[in-house]
N, C-alpha and C positions, 0 to 999 in steps of 0.2 A: 779738370774742371767742370765742377757746375754748369750751365743755364743762365740760371741767375749771374754767373765769376766773368768778369773780362778782364783781361791788359790791361795795364795800360798804359799808351805809348802819350810819349811828350815825345813833341817839337821844339825845336829851339831855333835860330838866329839871328844876325848880328840885325842891330837895327843904328841908325847914325842920325842926326841932323846936325850939318854944319849951314852953319848964319851963312842965308848969299848963295848958297850952292842953288840952283834952281829948275828945271827941262823947261822942256821945247813951248807948254803949256804954264809957264810961271808957278807950277805943284816945284814946294820942296822938295832932295834927290831925300830921301831918307829908309826906301826900303832891302829886304832881303830874304834872301832862299829858306827857305824851311829845312830842317834836315831834321836826324834825328837824335837829339841827343844820347850818344855816349862818348866816352869819357877822354875817344879821339877827336873826337867834332869840338865837345867844352872841350879842350884842353884851344885847340887850331879857333875857335873866337875867340877866348879868351886874348888870345895872343893877339891878335889882328883890335882887337880892342884898346886892350891895351895902349899899342902904335896909336890907333886914331887918337888917344884920347890927350896924349901927350903931345901929335901931331896939332888935332883942333880944339883943342883945352879939354878941363875935367865934364864929365858927365854927356860928353858929343855923342857916342856911342858906348848901343846897350847891350845889351843879348835878352831878349825875351821870350821867353817860355810857352806853350799850349799844347792842350791834351788832343789826341788825335783823333 
């Protein structure tokens, strides 16, 4: 690989924003831990996202991506 080329690493995480859920300092609870975007990780997050959307409503859970 040439010096000016770099391998792109993408990370993904599950995000959520359930209306009414707040932490101790009154901030919405909407976090998630970043992990490498592998087929296995993406499948796991999609399963969790679907379950969250079924429970809390469409659009309450989503997968976010970033370049690491």
